[in-house]
TORDOFI-486240 format. One record per atom (N, C-alpha, C): atom name; residue in three letters; residue number from 1; x, y, z. Coordinates in steps of 0.1 Angstrom, whole numbers, plus 5000, padded with zeros to 4 digits. Layout:
BEGIN
+-------+---------+-----+------+------+------+
: atomo : residuo : num :    X :    Y :    Z :
+-------+---------+-----+------+------+------+
:    CA :     ALA : NUM :    X :    Y :    Z :
...
+-------+---------+-----+------+------+------+
//
This chain:
BEGIN
+-------+---------+-----+------+------+------+
: atomo : residuo : num :    X :    Y :    Z :
+-------+---------+-----+------+------+------+
:     N :     MET :   1 : 5008 : 4988 : 5000 :
:    CA :     MET :   1 : 5000 : 5000 : 5000 :
:     C :     MET :   1 : 5009 : 5012 : 5000 :
:     N :     VAL :   2 : 5005 : 5022 : 4992 :
:    CA :     VAL :   2 : 5013 : 5035 : 4992 :
:     C :     VAL :   2 : 5003 : 5046 : 4995 :
:     N :     LEU :   3 : 5006 : 5054 : 5004 :
:    CA :     LEU :   3 : 4998 : 5065 : 5008 :
:     C :     LEU :   3 : 5006 : 5078 : 5005 :
:     N :     THR :   4 : 4999 : 5087 : 4998 :
:    CA :     THR :   4 : 5005 : 5100 : 4995 :
:     C :     THR :   4 : 4995 : 5111 : 4998 :
:     N :     VAL :   5 : 5000 : 5121 : 5004 :
:    CA :     VAL :   5 : 4992 : 5133 : 5009 :
:     C :     VAL :   5 : 4999 : 5146 : 5005 :
:     N :     GLU :   6 : 4992 : 5156 : 5001 :
:    CA :     GLU :   6 : 4998 : 5169 : 4999 :
:     C :     GLU :   6 : 4988 : 5179 : 5004 :
:     N :     ALA :   7 : 4995 : 5190 : 5010 :
:    CA :     ALA :   7 : 4987 : 5201 : 5015 :
:     C :     ALA :   7 : 4995 : 5214 : 5014 :
:     N :     SER :   8 : 4988 : 5225 : 5013 :
:    CA :     SER :   8 : 4994 : 5238 : 5012 :
:     C :     SER :   8 : 4986 : 5248 : 5021 :
:     N :     SER :   9 : 4994 : 5256 : 5027 :
:    CA :     SER :   9 : 4988 : 5265 : 5036 :
:     C :     SER :   9 : 4996 : 5278 : 5038 :
:     N :     ARG :  10 : 4989 : 5288 : 5041 :
:    CA :     ARG :  10 : 4995 : 5301 : 5046 :
:     C :     ARG :  10 : 4991 : 5303 : 5060 :
:     N :     PRO :  11 : 4999 : 5309 : 5068 :
:    CA :     PRO :  11 : 4995 : 5312 : 5082 :
:     C :     PRO :  11 : 4981 : 5320 : 5081 :
:     N :     ALA :  12 : 4971 : 5315 : 5088 :
:    CA :     ALA :  12 : 4958 : 5321 : 5088 :
:     C :     ALA :  12 : 4957 : 5335 : 5096 :
:     N :     VAL :  13 : 4965 : 5336 : 5106 :
:    CA :     VAL :  13 : 4964 : 5346 : 5115 :
:     C :     VAL :  13 : 4979 : 5352 : 5117 :
:     N :     ARG :  14 : 4981 : 5365 : 5116 :
:    CA :     ARG :  14 : 4993 : 5371 : 5119 :
:     C :     ARG :  14 : 4994 : 5373 : 5134 :
:     N :     PRO :  15 : 5006 : 5372 : 5140 :
:    CA :     PRO :  15 : 5007 : 5375 : 5154 :
:     C :     PRO :  15 : 5004 : 5389 : 5157 :
:     N :     ALA :  16 : 4997 : 5392 : 5167 :
:    CA :     ALA :  16 : 4993 : 5406 : 5170 :
:     C :     ALA :  16 : 5004 : 5415 : 5174 :
:     N :     VAL :  17 : 5015 : 5410 : 5179 :
:    CA :     VAL :  17 : 5026 : 5418 : 5183 :
:     C :     VAL :  17 : 5035 : 5422 : 5172 :
:     N :     ARG :  18 : 5034 : 5416 : 5160 :
:    CA :     ARG :  18 : 5042 : 5420 : 5149 :
:     C :     ARG :  18 : 5034 : 5428 : 5139 :
:     N :     SER :  19 : 5040 : 5438 : 5135 :
:    CA :     SER :  19 : 5033 : 5446 : 5125 :
:     C :     SER :  19 : 5041 : 5446 : 5112 :
:     N :     ARG :  20 : 5034 : 5444 : 5101 :
:    CA :     ARG :  20 : 5041 : 5444 : 5088 :
:     C :     ARG :  20 : 5042 : 5458 : 5082 :
:     N :     ARG :  21 : 5053 : 5460 : 5076 :
:    CA :     ARG :  21 : 5055 : 5473 : 5069 :
:     C :     ARG :  21 : 5046 : 5473 : 5057 :
:     N :     ARG :  22 : 5042 : 5484 : 5053 :
:    CA :     ARG :  22 : 5035 : 5486 : 5041 :
:     C :     ARG :  22 : 5043 : 5481 : 5029 :
:     N :     GLY :  23 : 5038 : 5472 : 5021 :
:    CA :     GLY :  23 : 5044 : 5468 : 5009 :
:     C :     GLY :  23 : 5053 : 5456 : 5012 :
:     N :     ALA :  24 : 5055 : 5452 : 5025 :
:    CA :     ALA :  24 : 5063 : 5440 : 5027 :
:     C :     ALA :  24 : 5056 : 5428 : 5022 :
:     N :     THR :  25 : 5065 : 5418 : 5018 :
:    CA :     THR :  25 : 5059 : 5406 : 5012 :
:     C :     THR :  25 : 5056 : 5396 : 5024 :
:     N :     PRO :  26 : 5044 : 5389 : 5022 :
:    CA :     PRO :  26 : 5040 : 5381 : 5032 :
:     C :     PRO :  26 : 5049 : 5368 : 5032 :
:     N :     PRO :  27 : 5049 : 5361 : 5043 :
:    CA :     PRO :  27 : 5058 : 5348 : 5043 :
:     C :     PRO :  27 : 5053 : 5339 : 5032 :
:     N :     PRO :  28 : 5063 : 5330 : 5027 :
:    CA :     PRO :  28 : 5058 : 5321 : 5017 :
:     C :     PRO :  28 : 5050 : 5311 : 5022 :
:     N :     PRO :  29 : 5041 : 5305 : 5013 :
:    CA :     PRO :  29 : 5032 : 5295 : 5019 :
:     C :     PRO :  29 : 5040 : 5282 : 5022 :
:     N :     VAL :  30 : 5035 : 5274 : 5031 :
:    CA :     VAL :  30 : 5042 : 5262 : 5035 :
:     C :     VAL :  30 : 5034 : 5250 : 5027 :
:     N :     THR :  31 : 5041 : 5243 : 5020 :
:    CA :     THR :  31 : 5036 : 5232 : 5012 :
:     C :     THR :  31 : 5042 : 5219 : 5017 :
:     N :     ILE :  32 : 5034 : 5209 : 5020 :
:    CA :     ILE :  32 : 5038 : 5196 : 5025 :
:     C :     ILE :  32 : 5033 : 5185 : 5017 :
:     N :     ALA :  33 : 5040 : 5175 : 5014 :
:    CA :     ALA :  33 : 5036 : 5163 : 5008 :
:     C :     ALA :  33 : 5043 : 5151 : 5015 :
:     N :     ALA :  34 : 5035 : 5140 : 5016 :
:    CA :     ALA :  34 : 5040 : 5128 : 5024 :
:     C :     ALA :  34 : 5037 : 5116 : 5016 :
:     N :     SER :  35 : 5045 : 5106 : 5016 :
:    CA :     SER :  35 : 5042 : 5093 : 5011 :
:     C :     SER :  35 : 5048 : 5082 : 5020 :
:     N :     SER :  36 : 5040 : 5071 : 5021 :
:    CA :     SER :  36 : 5044 : 5061 : 5030 :
:     C :     SER :  36 : 5042 : 5047 : 5022 :
:     N :     MET :  37 : 5051 : 5038 : 5025 :
:    CA :     MET :  37 : 5050 : 5024 : 5018 :
:     C :     MET :  37 : 5058 : 5014 : 5025 :
:     N :     PRO :  38 : 5057 : 5002 : 5022 :
:    CA :     PRO :  38 : 5065 : 4991 : 5029 :
:     C :     PRO :  38 : 5080 : 4993 : 5026 :
:     N :     ALA :  39 : 5088 : 4991 : 5036 :
:    CA :     ALA :  39 : 5102 : 4993 : 5036 :
:     C :     ALA :  39 : 5109 : 4981 : 5028 :
:     N :     THR :  40 : 5107 : 4981 : 5015 :
:    CA :     THR :  40 : 5113 : 4971 : 5007 :
:     C :     THR :  40 : 5122 : 4978 : 4997 :
:     N :     GLU :  41 : 5130 : 4970 : 4989 :
:    CA :     GLU :  41 : 5139 : 4976 : 4979 :
:     C :     GLU :  41 : 5131 : 4985 : 4969 :
:     N :     ARG :  42 : 5119 : 4982 : 4967 :
:    CA :     ARG :  42 : 5111 : 4990 : 4957 :
:     C :     ARG :  42 : 5108 : 5004 : 4963 :
:     N :     ALA :  43 : 5109 : 5006 : 4976 :
:    CA :     ALA :  43 : 5106 : 5018 : 4982 :
:     C :     ALA :  43 : 5116 : 5029 : 4978 :
:     N :     VAL :  44 : 5129 : 5025 : 4976 :
:    CA :     VAL :  44 : 5139 : 5035 : 4972 :
:     C :     VAL :  44 : 5136 : 5042 : 4959 :
:     N :     PRO :  45 : 5135 : 5036 : 4948 :
:    CA :     PRO :  45 : 5132 : 5043 : 4936 :
:     C :     PRO :  45 : 5118 : 5049 : 4936 :
:     N :     ALA :  46 : 5108 : 5044 : 4943 :
:    CA :     ALA :  46 : 5094 : 5049 : 4944 :
:     C :     ALA :  46 : 5095 : 5062 : 4952 :
:     N :     MET :  47 : 5102 : 5063 : 4963 :
:    CA :     MET :  47 : 5103 : 5075 : 4971 :
:     C :     MET :  47 : 5111 : 5086 : 4964 :
:     N :     ARG :  48 : 5121 : 5082 : 4957 :
:    CA :     ARG :  48 : 5129 : 5091 : 4949 :
:     C :     ARG :  48 : 5121 : 5098 : 4938 :
:     N :     ARG :  49 : 5112 : 5090 : 4931 :
:    CA :     ARG :  49 : 5104 : 5096 : 4921 :
:     C :     ARG :  49 : 5093 : 5105 : 4928 :
:     N :     PHE :  50 : 5087 : 5101 : 4939 :
:    CA :     PHE :  50 : 5077 : 5108 : 4946 :
:     C :     PHE :  50 : 5083 : 5122 : 4950 :
:     N :     ALA :  51 : 5095 : 5122 : 4955 :
:    CA :     ALA :  51 : 5102 : 5135 : 4959 :
:     C :     ALA :  51 : 5105 : 5144 : 4947 :
:     N :     ARG :  52 : 5110 : 5137 : 4936 :
:    CA :     ARG :  52 : 5113 : 5145 : 4924 :
:     C :     ARG :  52 : 5101 : 5152 : 4918 :
:     N :     HIS :  53 : 5090 : 5144 : 4916 :
:    CA :     HIS :  53 : 5078 : 5148 : 4910 :
:     C :     HIS :  53 : 5072 : 5160 : 4919 :
:     N :     THR :  54 : 5072 : 5157 : 4932 :
:    CA :     THR :  54 : 5066 : 5168 : 4941 :
:     C :     THR :  54 : 5074 : 5180 : 4940 :
:     N :     ALA :  55 : 5087 : 5180 : 4941 :
:    CA :     ALA :  55 : 5095 : 5192 : 4940 :
:     C :     ALA :  55 : 5093 : 5199 : 4926 :
:     N :     LEU :  56 : 5093 : 5192 : 4916 :
:    CA :     LEU :  56 : 5091 : 5198 : 4903 :
:     C :     LEU :  56 : 5077 : 5205 : 4901 :
:     N :     ARG :  57 : 5067 : 5198 : 4907 :
:    CA :     ARG :  57 : 5054 : 5204 : 4907 :
:     C :     ARG :  57 : 5054 : 5217 : 4915 :
:     N :     TRP :  58 : 5062 : 5219 : 4925 :
:    CA :     TRP :  58 : 5063 : 5231 : 4933 :
:     C :     TRP :  58 : 5072 : 5241 : 4927 :
:     N :     SER :  59 : 5078 : 5238 : 4915 :
:    CA :     SER :  59 : 5087 : 5247 : 4908 :
:     C :     SER :  59 : 5100 : 5249 : 4915 :
:     N :     VAL :  60 : 5105 : 5239 : 4922 :
:    CA :     VAL :  60 : 5118 : 5240 : 4929 :
:     C :     VAL :  60 : 5129 : 5239 : 4918 :
:     N :     PRO :  61 : 5139 : 5247 : 4919 :
:    CA :     PRO :  61 : 5150 : 5247 : 4909 :
:     C :     PRO :  61 : 5156 : 5233 : 4908 :
:     N :     ARG :  62 : 5160 : 5230 : 4895 :
:    CA :     ARG :  62 : 5165 : 5216 : 4892 :
:     C :     ARG :  62 : 5177 : 5212 : 4900 :
:     N :     THR :  63 : 5186 : 5221 : 4903 :
:    CA :     THR :  63 : 5198 : 5217 : 4911 :
:     C :     THR :  63 : 5194 : 5212 : 4925 :
:     N :     THR :  64 : 5184 : 5219 : 4931 :
:    CA :     THR :  64 : 5178 : 5215 : 4944 :
:     C :     THR :  64 : 5171 : 5202 : 4943 :
:     N :     VAL :  65 : 5163 : 5200 : 4932 :
:    CA :     VAL :  65 : 5156 : 5187 : 4930 :
:     C :     VAL :  65 : 5167 : 5175 : 4929 :
:     N :     ASP :  66 : 5177 : 5178 : 4921 :
:    CA :     ASP :  66 : 5188 : 5167 : 4920 :
:     C :     ASP :  66 : 5193 : 5164 : 4934 :
:     N :     ALA :  67 : 5196 : 5174 : 4942 :
:    CA :     ALA :  67 : 5201 : 5171 : 4956 :
:     C :     ALA :  67 : 5191 : 5164 : 4964 :
:     N :     LEU :  68 : 5178 : 5168 : 4963 :
:    CA :     LEU :  68 : 5167 : 5161 : 4970 :
:     C :     LEU :  68 : 5166 : 5146 : 4967 :
:     N :     GLU :  69 : 5168 : 5144 : 4954 :
:    CA :     GLU :  69 : 5167 : 5129 : 4950 :
:     C :     GLU :  69 : 5179 : 5121 : 4956 :
:     N :     LEU :  70 : 5190 : 5127 : 4957 :
:    CA :     LEU :  70 : 5202 : 5120 : 4963 :
:     C :     LEU :  70 : 5199 : 5118 : 4978 :
:     N :     VAL :  71 : 5194 : 5128 : 4985 :
:    CA :     VAL :  71 : 5192 : 5127 : 4999 :
:     C :     VAL :  71 : 5181 : 5116 : 5002 :
:     N :     VAL :  72 : 5170 : 5117 : 4994 :
:    CA :     VAL :  72 : 5159 : 5107 : 4996 :
:     C :     VAL :  72 : 5164 : 5093 : 4993 :
:     N :     THR :  73 : 5172 : 5091 : 4983 :
:    CA :     THR :  73 : 5177 : 5078 : 4980 :
:     C :     THR :  73 : 5186 : 5073 : 4991 :
:     N :     GLU :  74 : 5195 : 5081 : 4996 :
:    CA :     GLU :  74 : 5203 : 5076 : 5007 :
:     C :     GLU :  74 : 5196 : 5073 : 5020 :
:     N :     LEU :  75 : 5187 : 5083 : 5024 :
:    CA :     LEU :  75 : 5180 : 5080 : 5037 :
:     C :     LEU :  75 : 5169 : 5069 : 5036 :
:     N :     VAL :  76 : 5162 : 5067 : 5026 :
:    CA :     VAL :  76 : 5153 : 5056 : 5024 :
:     C :     VAL :  76 : 5161 : 5043 : 5023 :
:     N :     SER :  77 : 5172 : 5043 : 5016 :
:    CA :     SER :  77 : 5181 : 5031 : 5015 :
:     C :     SER :  77 : 5185 : 5027 : 5029 :
:     N :     ASN :  78 : 5189 : 5037 : 5037 :
:    CA :     ASN :  78 : 5193 : 5033 : 5051 :
:     C :     ASN :  78 : 5182 : 5027 : 5058 :
:     N :     ALA :  79 : 5170 : 5033 : 5057 :
:    CA :     ALA :  79 : 5158 : 5027 : 5064 :
:     C :     ALA :  79 : 5155 : 5013 : 5060 :
:     N :     VAL :  80 : 5155 : 5011 : 5047 :
:    CA :     VAL :  80 : 5153 : 4998 : 5042 :
:     C :     VAL :  80 : 5163 : 4987 : 5046 :
:     N :     LEU :  81 : 5176 : 4991 : 5045 :
:    CA :     LEU :  81 : 5187 : 4982 : 5047 :
:     C :     LEU :  81 : 5190 : 4980 : 5061 :
:     N :     HIS :  82 : 5189 : 4989 : 5070 :
:    CA :     HIS :  82 : 5194 : 4989 : 5084 :
:     C :     HIS :  82 : 5184 : 4990 : 5095 :
:     N :     SER :  83 : 5172 : 4993 : 5093 :
:    CA :     SER :  83 : 5163 : 4996 : 5104 :
:     C :     SER :  83 : 5155 : 4984 : 5108 :
:     N :     GLY :  84 : 5152 : 4975 : 5098 :
:    CA :     GLY :  84 : 5143 : 4963 : 5101 :
:     C :     GLY :  84 : 5128 : 4968 : 5102 :
:     N :     SER :  85 : 5125 : 4980 : 5098 :
:    CA :     SER :  85 : 5112 : 4986 : 5098 :
:     C :     SER :  85 : 5103 : 4980 : 5088 :
:     N :     PRO :  86 : 5090 : 4977 : 5091 :
:    CA :     PRO :  86 : 5082 : 4973 : 5080 :
:     C :     PRO :  86 : 5076 : 4983 : 5070 :
:     N :     ASP :  87 : 5079 : 4996 : 5074 :
:    CA :     ASP :  87 : 5074 : 5007 : 5066 :
:     C :     ASP :  87 : 5084 : 5019 : 5066 :
:     N :     VAL :  88 : 5083 : 5028 : 5056 :
:    CA :     VAL :  88 : 5091 : 5040 : 5056 :
:     C :     VAL :  88 : 5082 : 5051 : 5050 :
:     N :     THR :  89 : 5084 : 5063 : 5056 :
:    CA :     THR :  89 : 5076 : 5074 : 5052 :
:     C :     THR :  89 : 5085 : 5086 : 5049 :
:     N :     VAL :  90 : 5082 : 5093 : 5038 :
:    CA :     VAL :  90 : 5089 : 5105 : 5034 :
:     C :     VAL :  90 : 5080 : 5117 : 5034 :
:     N :     LEU :  91 : 5084 : 5127 : 5042 :
:    CA :     LEU :  91 : 5077 : 5140 : 5043 :
:     C :     LEU :  91 : 5085 : 5151 : 5037 :
:     N :     VAL :  92 : 5080 : 5158 : 5027 :
:    CA :     VAL :  92 : 5087 : 5169 : 5021 :
:     C :     VAL :  92 : 5080 : 5182 : 5024 :
:     N :     THR :  93 : 5087 : 5192 : 5029 :
:    CA :     THR :  93 : 5081 : 5205 : 5032 :
:     C :     THR :  93 : 5089 : 5215 : 5025 :
:     N :     TYR :  94 : 5081 : 5225 : 5019 :
:    CA :     TYR :  94 : 5087 : 5236 : 5011 :
:     C :     TYR :  94 : 5083 : 5249 : 5017 :
:     N :     ARG :  95 : 5093 : 5258 : 5020 :
:    CA :     ARG :  95 : 5090 : 5270 : 5026 :
:     C :     ARG :  95 : 5098 : 5281 : 5018 :
:     N :     GLY :  96 : 5096 : 5283 : 5006 :
:    CA :     GLY :  96 : 5102 : 5293 : 4998 :
:     C :     GLY :  96 : 5117 : 5291 : 4995 :
:     N :     ARG :  97 : 5126 : 5294 : 5006 :
:    CA :     ARG :  97 : 5140 : 5293 : 5004 :
:     C :     ARG :  97 : 5146 : 5280 : 5010 :
:     N :     GLU :  98 : 5136 : 5272 : 5015 :
:    CA :     GLU :  98 : 5141 : 5260 : 5023 :
:     C :     GLU :  98 : 5132 : 5248 : 5019 :
:     N :     LEU :  99 : 5139 : 5236 : 5016 :
:    CA :     LEU :  99 : 5131 : 5224 : 5014 :
:     C :     LEU :  99 : 5136 : 5215 : 5025 :
:     N :     THR : 100 : 5126 : 5209 : 5032 :
:    CA :     THR : 100 : 5130 : 5199 : 5043 :
:     C :     THR : 100 : 5125 : 5186 : 5040 :
:     N :     VAL : 101 : 5133 : 5176 : 5041 :
:    CA :     VAL : 101 : 5128 : 5162 : 5039 :
:     C :     VAL : 101 : 5131 : 5153 : 5052 :
:     N :     GLU : 102 : 5120 : 5147 : 5056 :
:    CA :     GLU : 102 : 5120 : 5138 : 5067 :
:     C :     GLU : 102 : 5118 : 5124 : 5063 :
:     N :     VAL : 103 : 5126 : 5115 : 5067 :
:    CA :     VAL : 103 : 5124 : 5101 : 5064 :
:     C :     VAL : 103 : 5123 : 5093 : 5078 :
:     N :     LYS : 104 : 5111 : 5087 : 5079 :
:    CA :     LYS : 104 : 5108 : 5080 : 5092 :
:     C :     LYS : 104 : 5106 : 5066 : 5090 :
:     N :     ASP : 105 : 5111 : 5058 : 5100 :
:    CA :     ASP : 105 : 5108 : 5044 : 5099 :
:     C :     ASP : 105 : 5104 : 5040 : 5114 :
:     N :     SER : 106 : 5099 : 5028 : 5115 :
:    CA :     SER : 106 : 5095 : 5023 : 5129 :
:     C :     SER : 106 : 5103 : 5012 : 5133 :
:     N :     GLY : 107 : 5116 : 5010 : 5128 :
:    CA :     GLY : 107 : 5124 : 4999 : 5132 :
:     C :     GLY : 107 : 5134 : 5004 : 5143 :
:     N :     ARG : 108 : 5143 : 4994 : 5145 :
:    CA :     ARG : 108 : 5154 : 4997 : 5154 :
:     C :     ARG : 108 : 5167 : 4995 : 5147 :
:     N :     TRP : 109 : 5176 : 5005 : 5148 :
:    CA :     TRP : 109 : 5188 : 5005 : 5141 :
:     C :     TRP : 109 : 5198 : 4994 : 5148 :
:     N :     ARG : 110 : 5204 : 4986 : 5139 :
:    CA :     ARG : 110 : 5213 : 4977 : 5144 :
:     C :     ARG : 110 : 5226 : 4983 : 5146 :
:     N :     VAL : 111 : 5233 : 4980 : 5157 :
:    CA :     VAL : 111 : 5246 : 4986 : 5159 :
:     C :     VAL : 111 : 5257 : 4978 : 5151 :
:     N :     ARG : 112 : 5265 : 4986 : 5144 :
:    CA :     ARG : 112 : 5276 : 4980 : 5135 :
:     C :     ARG : 112 : 5286 : 4975 : 5144 :
:     N :     GLN : 113 : 5291 : 4962 : 5141 :
:    CA :     GLN : 113 : 5301 : 4956 : 5150 :
:     C :     GLN : 113 : 5315 : 4959 : 5146 :
:     N :     THR : 114 : 5317 : 4964 : 5134 :
:    CA :     THR : 114 : 5331 : 4967 : 5129 :
:     C :     THR : 114 : 5331 : 4982 : 5126 :
:     N :     PRO : 115 : 5344 : 4988 : 5127 :
:    CA :     PRO : 115 : 5345 : 5002 : 5124 :
:     C :     PRO : 115 : 5341 : 5005 : 5109 :
:     N :     ARG : 116 : 5336 : 5017 : 5107 :
:    CA :     ARG : 116 : 5332 : 5021 : 5094 :
:     C :     ARG : 116 : 5344 : 5025 : 5085 :
:     N :     ARG : 117 : 5354 : 5031 : 5090 :
:    CA :     ARG : 117 : 5366 : 5035 : 5081 :
:     C :     ARG : 117 : 5379 : 5027 : 5084 :
:     N :     VAL : 118 : 5381 : 5017 : 5077 :
:    CA :     VAL : 118 : 5393 : 5009 : 5078 :
:     C :     VAL : 118 : 5400 : 5008 : 5064 :
:     N :     PRO : 119 : 5412 : 5007 : 5063 :
:    CA :     PRO : 119 : 5419 : 5006 : 5050 :
:     C :     PRO : 119 : 5412 : 4996 : 5041 :
:     N :     GLU : 120 : 5408 : 4985 : 5046 :
:    CA :     GLU : 120 : 5402 : 4974 : 5038 :
:     C :     GLU : 120 : 5389 : 4978 : 5032 :
:     N :     ASP : 121 : 5382 : 4989 : 5037 :
:    CA :     ASP : 121 : 5370 : 4994 : 5032 :
:     C :     ASP : 121 : 5371 : 5004 : 5021 :
:     N :     ALA : 122 : 5384 : 5008 : 5017 :
:    CA :     ALA : 122 : 5386 : 5018 : 5008 :
:     C :     ALA : 122 : 5378 : 5017 : 4995 :
:     N :     GLY : 123 : 5376 : 5004 : 4990 :
:    CA :     GLY : 123 : 5370 : 5002 : 4977 :
:     C :     GLY : 123 : 5355 : 4997 : 4979 :
:     N :     ALA : 124 : 5350 : 4998 : 4991 :
:    CA :     ALA : 124 : 5336 : 4993 : 4994 :
:     C :     ALA : 124 : 5326 : 5001 : 4987 :
:     N :     ALA : 125 : 5315 : 4994 : 4983 :
:    CA :     ALA : 125 : 5305 : 5001 : 4976 :
:     C :     ALA : 125 : 5295 : 5008 : 4986 :
:     N :     PHE : 126 : 5296 : 5005 : 4999 :
:    CA :     PHE : 126 : 5287 : 5011 : 5008 :
:     C :     PHE : 126 : 5294 : 5019 : 5018 :
:     N :     GLY : 127 : 5287 : 5026 : 5026 :
:    CA :     GLY : 127 : 5293 : 5033 : 5038 :
:     C :     GLY : 127 : 5296 : 5048 : 5037 :
:     N :     ARG : 128 : 5291 : 5054 : 5025 :
:    CA :     ARG : 128 : 5293 : 5069 : 5023 :
:     C :     ARG : 128 : 5281 : 5077 : 5022 :
:     N :     GLY : 129 : 5269 : 5070 : 5025 :
:    CA :     GLY : 129 : 5256 : 5077 : 5022 :
:     C :     GLY : 129 : 5254 : 5089 : 5031 :
:     N :     LEU : 130 : 5257 : 5089 : 5044 :
:    CA :     LEU : 130 : 5255 : 5101 : 5052 :
:     C :     LEU : 130 : 5265 : 5112 : 5049 :
:     N :     ASP : 131 : 5277 : 5108 : 5044 :
:    CA :     ASP : 131 : 5286 : 5118 : 5040 :
:     C :     ASP : 131 : 5280 : 5125 : 5028 :
:     N :     LEU : 132 : 5274 : 5118 : 5018 :
:    CA :     LEU : 132 : 5268 : 5125 : 5007 :
:     C :     LEU : 132 : 5256 : 5133 : 5011 :
:     N :     VAL : 133 : 5248 : 5128 : 5021 :
:    CA :     VAL : 133 : 5237 : 5137 : 5027 :
:     C :     VAL : 133 : 5242 : 5150 : 5032 :
:     N :     ALA : 134 : 5253 : 5149 : 5040 :
:    CA :     ALA : 134 : 5259 : 5161 : 5046 :
:     C :     ALA : 134 : 5264 : 5171 : 5036 :
:     N :     HIS : 135 : 5270 : 5166 : 5025 :
:    CA :     HIS : 135 : 5275 : 5174 : 5014 :
:     C :     HIS : 135 : 5263 : 5181 : 5006 :
:     N :     ALA : 136 : 5252 : 5174 : 5005 :
:    CA :     ALA : 136 : 5241 : 5179 : 4996 :
:     C :     ALA : 136 : 5231 : 5188 : 5003 :
:     N :     THR : 137 : 5232 : 5189 : 5016 :
:    CA :     THR : 137 : 5223 : 5195 : 5024 :
:     C :     THR : 137 : 5229 : 5207 : 5032 :
:     N :     SER : 138 : 5221 : 5216 : 5038 :
:    CA :     SER : 138 : 5227 : 5227 : 5047 :
:     C :     SER : 138 : 5228 : 5221 : 5061 :
:     N :     GLY : 139 : 5222 : 5209 : 5063 :
:    CA :     GLY : 139 : 5223 : 5203 : 5076 :
:     C :     GLY : 139 : 5213 : 5191 : 5077 :
:     N :     TRP : 140 : 5216 : 5182 : 5086 :
:    CA :     TRP : 140 : 5207 : 5170 : 5089 :
:     C :     TRP : 140 : 5209 : 5166 : 5103 :
:     N :     LEU : 141 : 5198 : 5160 : 5108 :
:    CA :     LEU : 141 : 5198 : 5155 : 5122 :
:     C :     LEU : 141 : 5191 : 5141 : 5122 :
:     N :     ALA : 142 : 5195 : 5132 : 5131 :
:    CA :     ALA : 142 : 5187 : 5119 : 5133 :
:     C :     ALA : 142 : 5182 : 5119 : 5146 :
:     N :     PHE : 143 : 5169 : 5115 : 5148 :
:    CA :     PHE : 143 : 5162 : 5114 : 5160 :
:     C :     PHE : 143 : 5159 : 5099 : 5162 :
:     N :     LEU : 144 : 5165 : 5092 : 5172 :
:    CA :     LEU : 144 : 5162 : 5078 : 5175 :
:     C :     LEU : 144 : 5154 : 5077 : 5187 :
:     N :     SER : 145 : 5143 : 5069 : 5186 :
:    CA :     SER : 145 : 5134 : 5067 : 5197 :
:     C :     SER : 145 : 5130 : 5052 : 5198 :
:     N :     ALA : 146 : 5122 : 5049 : 5208 :
:    CA :     ALA : 146 : 5117 : 5035 : 5210 :
:     C :     ALA : 146 : 5107 : 5032 : 5199 :
:     N :     THR : 147 : 5101 : 5042 : 5192 :
:    CA :     THR : 147 : 5092 : 5040 : 5181 :
:     C :     THR : 147 : 5098 : 5041 : 5167 :
:     N :     GLY : 148 : 5111 : 5043 : 5166 :
:    CA :     GLY : 148 : 5117 : 5043 : 5153 :
:     C :     GLY : 148 : 5127 : 5055 : 5152 :
:     N :     THR : 149 : 5130 : 5058 : 5139 :
:    CA :     THR : 149 : 5140 : 5068 : 5136 :
:     C :     THR : 149 : 5135 : 5078 : 5127 :
:     N :     THR : 150 : 5138 : 5091 : 5129 :
:    CA :     THR : 150 : 5134 : 5101 : 5119 :
:     C :     THR : 150 : 5147 : 5109 : 5116 :
:     N :     VAL : 151 : 5150 : 5109 : 5103 :
:    CA :     VAL : 151 : 5161 : 5117 : 5098 :
:     C :     VAL : 151 : 5156 : 5129 : 5091 :
:     N :     VAL : 152 : 5160 : 5142 : 5095 :
:    CA :     VAL : 152 : 5155 : 5154 : 5090 :
:     C :     VAL : 152 : 5167 : 5161 : 5083 :
:     N :     ALA : 153 : 5165 : 5164 : 5070 :
:    CA :     ALA : 153 : 5176 : 5171 : 5062 :
:     C :     ALA : 153 : 5170 : 5184 : 5056 :
:     N :     THR : 154 : 5178 : 5194 : 5056 :
:    CA :     THR : 154 : 5174 : 5207 : 5050 :
:     C :     THR : 154 : 5182 : 5211 : 5038 :
:     N :     LEU : 155 : 5175 : 5215 : 5028 :
:    CA :     LEU : 155 : 5182 : 5218 : 5015 :
:     C :     LEU : 155 : 5179 : 5234 : 5013 :
:     N :     SER : 156 : 5189 : 5242 : 5010 :
:    CA :     SER : 156 : 5186 : 5255 : 5006 :
:     C :     SER : 156 : 5182 : 5256 : 4992 :
:     N :     VAL : 157 : 5172 : 5264 : 4990 :
:    CA :     VAL : 157 : 5166 : 5267 : 4976 :
:     C :     VAL : 157 : 5171 : 5280 : 4972 :
:     N :     PRO : 158 : 5178 : 5281 : 4961 :
:    CA :     PRO : 158 : 5183 : 5294 : 4956 :
:     C :     PRO : 158 : 5171 : 5302 : 4951 :
:     N :     SER : 159 : 5172 : 5315 : 4952 :
:    CA :     SER : 159 : 5161 : 5324 : 4947 :
:     C :     SER : 159 : 5161 : 5324 : 4932 :
:     N :     ALA : 160 : 5149 : 5327 : 4927 :
:    CA :     ALA : 160 : 5148 : 5327 : 4912 :
:     C :     ALA : 160 : 5157 : 5337 : 4905 :
:     N :     ARG : 161 : 5161 : 5348 : 4913 :
:    CA :     ARG : 161 : 5169 : 5358 : 4907 :
:     C :     ARG : 161 : 5184 : 5354 : 4907 :
:     N :     ALA : 162 : 5188 : 5344 : 4915 :
:    CA :     ALA : 162 : 5202 : 5341 : 4917 :
:     C :     ALA : 162 : 5207 : 5335 : 4904 :
+-------+---------+-----+------+------+------+
//
């Protein structure tokens, strides 16, 4: 089963203590889309396509879309390969100059028994995903709990004039 939801909103009420100057632009709308599916190998390309199509529909610049695809691929792959979760959810939020992606699973991360960086691993095909995520984003955090793991990554969106 695949569940996909999308919503868009503007703040309904301005805070009473803040006054806007005449002619000031209102804050950008917050647009959210989410998709959830079983945590199988099929989830990786499906979630990557979901994120790409969502961002393109929101007119996110192509360079940011490319980075988003990389981030979703790496984070969903980690959830599928390492969490033991039966499901994985991707939540994408767009706020004008910022795109946030959250990947959630309900599994428990297995502790790696061997060090990640040893000379013998120099040619390994795996083990560099979070380094790629760090390079492609302006920051990321992982939240581990008894109910699963959520990884939140933020991508900067260049302005249209840049």
